[in-house]
C-alpha positions, 0 to 999 in steps of 0.5 A: 773724547767721550763727549765728542764720540757721543756727538758723532754717534748722534750724527751717525744715528741721523744717517741710518740706512733707509731700510731701517727707518720705520716710523713716519717721521723717519721718512721726512726729508726736510731738505726736499726743495731747499734749492728753489727753481726760481723762487724761494726755496723750502727750509729744513725747519725744525718745529713741532706741529703748529708751534710758535718756535720754528728754527732753521739755518739762515742762508741763501739755500742749501747750496750756500756754504755759509750759515749766517745765523739761526733765528730763535723763531720767525714772525710768520711763514717766510716773514722776518726772522726774530733774534739771531744766535750763532756760536762764536763771535757771530761771523757767518761760517761754512758748515758740514755734516748737516742733518735735519729732521723736524725734531732735531737739527745738527751740523758742524761749523768748519772753521771753529769745529763747533758741533751744533744741535737744536731741538724745538718744543712749542714755545721754546727750544734748546741748543747744544754747542760742543767746542774743541776748546775749553772756552765756549762763545756764542753770540745773540743778536737783535735783527730788528730794533730792540734790546738784549739784557743780562738777567744774571750769570746764566740768563739773558733776555731780549725783545725786538719789534718787527712789523708792528709786533714786539717779540720777547725771549728769555734764555738760560745757559747750563754754565755761568757766562760772561756777556760782552756787549756789541752793536745790537749783540751780546757775546757770551763766554763760558769756561766749558767745552759744552754750552747749552742754551735753552730759551722760551719765546713770547709775544706777551712779555719776557716774563711769559717767555720764561714761563713758556721755557720752564713749562716745556723745557726744565732740563738740560737734555737735547735728546729728551726734547728731540725724543719728545718731538719725534714722538709728537711728529710720529703721532701727527704724521701717523694719522696717515699710514701708507704701504707700498711705493718706492722709498723716494715716494714715501719720502715725498709723501711724508715730507709734504705732510710735514710741511702741511703741519707748520701752520696755523701756529698756536700763540696762546700762552698759559691761557693768554695771547697777544693779538696784533688785530687790536694790540691787546693781550686777551685771556681766553681758554680757547686756543688762538691761531695765527699765520695763514696764507689762504690764497695758497692754502684754501685749495688743498692744505686746509681741506686736508686739515679738515679731515685730519684735525676738524676740532683744530679747524674749528679753533682756527676759524674761530680765531679768524672770527676773533680777528674780525671782532677785534680789528673789524676786518676778516683777513685772508693772510692772518699774519702774527703781525696782523692782517696782511694785504697780500694777493687778491680775493677774500679766501676765508670764504671758501675755507669756512664754507668748505669746513662748515659743509664738511661738518666743522661747526664749533665756531660762530658762523653768524659773526663769521658770515658778517665778517665775510659779507663786509669784506666782500661788499665794504672793502676794496677788492683791489690786489694787495689792498685792505683799504676802502672801496675805490671807483674801481670797486664801484665799477665792479659792483655795477658791471660785474668785472674789474676793468683793465687798462690798455697796454701803456695806459697810465693808472689813474685810480689811487689805491692801485699798487704800482707793482701789483696793478689791477689784475683785472681777470684774476680778481674777477675770477677769484672773487667769483668763487669767494662770492659763491662760497658766501652764497652757500653760507647765506643759505645756511643762515636763511638769508635769501636776498644775500644768497641771490646777491652773491650767487649772481656775483659768482657768475661775474667770471663769465663777463671776462670769458672771450668766446672767440678766443676760448680764454679768460680775457680783460675788458676796458671800462667801456666793455671792449676787449683789450688787445693782448697776447694771452700768453705773454702780456699782462705786465711782470708776472701777469699782474696787469690782467692776471696774477702770477699766471696768464690767460691759460691758467685763469681760464680754468679757475672757476672751481665753483662752476665748471659746467658754466665754463664748459657751456661758455666754451661751446660744450664738453667736447670743445672744453676737452679739446681746450684742456688737452691743448692747455698741456700742449700749447707752446710757450710764446718764447724761449724758456728764459724769456718766458720765465723772466716774465712769469717767474711764478709759472715754472715747471711748465707742461705746455701752458700749464704751470705746476708751480702755482696754486690756481693750477692745482685743480686743473688736471682733475677737471677731466673727471668732470668732462667724462674722461677720468683716465686723462686725470689719472695719467696726468696726475701721475706724470706731474707728481713724478716730474715735478715733486722728486725727493731732491733739493729741487723737489718743489716746483715753485713757492711752497708757501707752507702747504700750498703745493704740498697739500696737493701732493698729499692728496694726489699721492693718496689718490683723491682730491677736493677740487671744489671748496664748499662741495663736500666731495672728492675726485678720485685720481690715481693712488701711488701707494698700494694702501693708504689708511687715514686714522680719523679722530672718531676712531674710524679708518678710511682706506684707499686700497690699490694693491696692484698700483705701479708706475705703469698701472696708473689707471683705475679699471674698477672700483668698489666702496665697502665691497659694493661696485662703484660706477662713479669716480668720486665720493663724499666727505660723509663716506670718508668720515663714516670710515670704510674701504675704497678699493681700486683695481689698477691697470696699465690700460685705461678704462674709458667707460668707468665714470664717464656717464653724465649721471656719474660725473662729479657735481660741477654746477653753480647750482649744486646744493652741498647739503645733498652730499653731507 
């Protein structure tokens, strides 16, 4: 009975009243977004920052009443689970009394009345199962081709292959167990009411998994491991202190920050790592990171990490360099299993250029540049492809745009995905930004011919701007506009011409050259009218018809989609048009409407920091709209005070003591006590430390930050070095 009371007390402790919660990790609610609006929900994942071990209950979503199993870890974010464990005979069970934090997961299975506790370390984890009988059973199972092996009376190991990579685990129990083999599974039985299982994982070997376990968890104490995890999370999340805001807003903020700290994962194991980029084990004192989806994360999550963890950013970029050296290709989706042919573009370019121009220098820039240049010029730019160039790539290089097919016209080029299609506008627009980023690095490396080549390529988006429509528009290979409905055509999800969006979103996806876009639109006044209309433009059909066509474009405001990453900078574009009060109003409304502290609190695929990086920045009151240009646009801070504790020991503070739901508009600003007439600041301002003070009001100031000389840099000819 005492054991059961202790277990129950642990559950009660996790439900401490909000008023008593003080530390940053206590503000994290891992269930936010656990029910997806249309797409994949978030998961209540227990992990340490950037750790190999990531564990959650496998189910459809948080409303599913059965847990299928727990993975011992996962291969990459939203990629295959590795191994399965569940108390009992492995049959899925309904559950209750679930409490999830980043450092401890607990629940109770209904039928068997088994209490489950799990606490993660970096390359290991520990489960505790409490039974209401004196016989404990737990089932381990292979989820992929592999094997399970009994190592002794209290140890088990396993391996399995997924996506071309072999994963290993080694586990120990605190009581002797009898193993009964089954179909791809082992059922362990022990004569106890409390069975603990601790394990290590590895991408190298079972023996290395054993070493990882003993290095991190050499005890039988779930509470000790969870306490260590809690302290580590408080250190990581405590890099940003917030004051003010509602309890719900604080939960949204710190939960978003927690999700921005999942990836990339560190897979160095005692100075060695297995690389799926050349299928070898390497010895290297420098950390090796994998698992990043740069199409999603280069926009906000990675710039956030550049602020918080610049040394880690250098290690992550150098990991990309090593991937290129080992496999001959600079990845965008750097999965644990190798380069992923996913989405479009080569967004390692804006990530690396942004980090470099913000002072991250401890990586091999010449080799990184070599890999980026090769990716841009020698590999196909077709969506979901890492193959050799095709005739479409040759056309792009000659004519400056990806040609489109007319509706109903059959594909004739081998290498084009049957589902993803050409995405002609999306490809042209996105790699225009990528090429601008490569041009900036060419400048650093004193390669003037390359600079001119890539700067010219960065204007290619202009070839697909249709002036009479005011929108990004597809052309065929003869230079004729395709006859489409810009709101609704383009195949499932827009994949004939766009990518997960339509013309209304991709028109604004030129973060490297807004001034050029405004000129194409006929000047800033016309651009303002177009941007206003974006948020007012009606859908082309009822919502269920539209969402069936564009499942990624949920959470619509007019034709603006809050749910998809290319939309993230759009509300901040008003700053560059001399109407910053509209940015302030719009950001507040979007955060309030689409990021509540609820099970449906994420408007689309979160993608491991893809959307939540935007939330963290926007709630703090600023945003990095143009990767590669080291400046931040000021928005509308939600908290009365935000303090970023920099690695240098300095603090950057955003002070807005009178901010509120109504007082969302910046009336005046000072930087370290000196009046600030512009509504942007540089990365060097931030890293130097100091205080940005914003006087907030419920009435917009329609003159502050509106003069042409005070607008943020927005030209393709911007020299980033002027802001370093």
